[in-house]
Every structure is written in C-alpha cells, then in structure tokens.
N, C-alpha and C positions, 0 to 999 in steps of 0.2 A: 563530397558534402563538407567534410572538415575544412578543406581549403576555402570554400566559399563562406562558411561561417566565420573562420578566422579573419578573412578580409572585411566582413561586415563589422566584426567586433573592433577591428583596427579603425574602421570609419567612425564607429561610435566613440572610441577613445579620442580620435581627432576632434570630433564635435565637442566632447567634454574637456578638451584641452589637456589630455593626459598624454605625455610623451612616451610612446611605445617604440620609438626608433632608437633613442640613445640612452634612456634611463635604464640602468641595469636591473631595476626592480620590476619593470613592466615590459621589457624588451620582447620577451616571448609569451607574454600573457595572452594575447589574442589566440595563439595556437593552442596554449594549454586549456583555455576556456572552451575553445571549439571541440577539442578532444573530449573534455569533461562532459559537455552537453550531448554529443553524438554517441559516445561509447559508454557513458555512465548514467547521467541524469535522465536522459530521454530514450535510453536503449530499448525500452519496452515498445516504443513506436516503430522501431526498425527491425525487430526480431520476431520470430514466431513464438507463440505461447510455449511454455515448457512442456516437454514430453511427459505425459502422465500415463503411467501403467495402472489400469484398473484391474481389480481382482473381484471375482465373484464373492458375494457374501455367503460363503458356503455353509456356515453354521446358523445363518438367519439372524445374526445379532441385530436387535432392534431397540437398544437403549441409547441414550444420549452420550455422545462423545464430544468433549470440548478440548481444544488445543490452543495454546497461547502461553505467554505473550509471544507474538511474532513481530519482529521489528518492522516498522513502516518508515521508509525514507522516500519522500516524494517532493514534488515542487508545485507550489500554488500556481494555478493557471492565470490568476488575476494579477499577481505582482512578481512572479518568478522567484519567490522566496521559499526556503525549505519548509517542509512539513515533516515532523518526526513524532513517532509515538509507537503504539502497539496495536496489534489486531488480535482478536479472539474469534475462533470459528467453532460453531456447534453443529454437529452432524447427527441427524436422526436417521440411521440407515434403514433402507427398505429390505425386506427379506429377499426379494428378487433383484435388488439393486447391486450397485458396485461399491467397493471400498478402494481407497487409494492410500499409498504409503504416507506416513505422518509428515515426512520432510517435504512432500509435494505441496502441502498447504503453504509452507514458507515460500516455496518457489512461485506459487500462484500469486501470493500477496506481493512479493518482490516484483513480479512481471507487471502487474497492473499499477503498482506504485511508481514504476520507472517511466514516467511521462508527466506532462503538465496535467494536474489533476484537481478535481473538486472532491472533497472528502465524501460528500453525500453520494456522488456517483461512483467513487472507489468501492464502497461497501457493496453496492449493487452489482458492479462489474465482477467482483470476486465471487459473489454469491451465484450469479447467473452462470458463470463458467463452471463452478463446481456442480451445480444442479444439472447442467447439460451433460457433464461427464459421468456423474454417478447416480442420477435419478433417485435422490434420497426421499424419505417421507417428509422430511423437514430439514431446514438449514437456517442458521443464524450467523451473521457477520457483524462484529462490533469493532470499531476503531476509535481509540482515544488518542488524540494527537495535539501537539503544540504547533501553532502556525506562526512562523517567524514574520509573516506580513502583519501580524498583530503585536508581536513582542519587540520587533526592531524598527517599526515605523508607526505612523499614526498615533494611536493611544499609548504605544510602548508598554503593553501589559506585562505582567509577571510571567516568567517561564512556567509557573505552576498553572497558568490559565490554559485550559485544554478545551477541545471540542470533542464531543462524543457523538458518533452516529452509528445507527444500527439498521440492519436490513434483515427481514425475516421472510422465509419461503415455506409453503406447505403447512404442515402441522405446527411448525414453530411459530407461524404467524397466527394461526387460529386457536391455539391452545395456550391460555394464559399461564397454566402451571408449568408447561415446558419452557415458556419464555422466562418465567421467574427462575426456574432451575438453571437455565443457561446463564442468566445474569448473576446469580449467586456463585456459580462456578467461575465466571470471569473475575468476580471480586476476590475469590479465594486464590486464583492464580496470580492476580495482581499483587495481593499481599505477599504471596510466596516469592514473587520475583524480587521483592524488596529485601528479602533475607540475605 
C-alpha cells in the first residue's frame, strides 16, 4: 500500500509541477508522505481496535467518572487538514457493568481519531465503542478541537476558534443534572490543563 500511495503522490507532484526527482527538499517526500498516511494519520483504518480489558464493577460504584483532557489528533475528511484538540469522557458505571483502565480511554480516542474523520461522528464512534464494551448506565463524550481546514484556508480563522461536539448515551442523555455535572467537570479539567 505504501508504494502505491507514494507513486500517486509522485503523480500529484508532477501535476502540481513540483520536482520530486532532483530537488533535494522534495526528492523523498512522496515516500515520507505515504508512510505518514498509512502508518500514522490513517492507521486506525488498518488496525484492530485497541485491546480493552474489562473489569467487573465489584464494589458497584455508580457515581460519575470524568477523564480528560485526552489529546485528539485527527484529519478532516473534507479537506485532509489536521484536527487537533481534547476529548473528555464521562462514565456513569452500572452496578453489574464493567470498568476499564483509565489509559484505555486515551487509546480508544486515539484509535477512532486516526482516520479521516468528521468530529460529530468521532464523538459517536468513541461513545458507542465504550458502551458496547462496558454497558454503563450512561456515557458522555465531548470533543473540543481546532480544524485547520478553517484556520489555514477559506476564512483563515483564529486558532482559538474551536468546534465543540458532544454525544450522550443512557442516563447521561436523559438526566439534565448529570449532563450539567459532566460539563462542569469538563470545564474544571480544561482550566486545570492550562496550569
């Protein structure tokens, strides 16, 4: 796959009149870009989801757990430009459900981010995967991100310009007080990350 991608990038450079044969700056660029797309930027398309070990909720913990900020590094499906920001996940465990290790949430976010993505779909994919694995009473996923397709082209917006999208499941969707508690915890974690 890498060789085929490199050949196509070389063709694109030819069309754009970029010398990738003799210019020392771009000579190996098609190969580097191919490797970057296959092994890094889009790796979530070509690999299995992360291994997630679930643990029984032995003590029946039933209060809200919020983790974040989790780094989001993705690529816009519309313009192939970077998306970067933070994710926050709120879990309302079920007494008979499962829990997963804290670092696994980072791995899940990384996995679904590593592909061409639309932010509204990203939050839903993360949430559905966690719900399927842990069967919580409720779950919330919030992503706040900068889209370089907006900051580096078109309107050329400020890098402070972000998009926020949320997805709620179960009791987190139906209970306004839980939703409010989750959002307050996200803001507190966001402020703490700036320290």
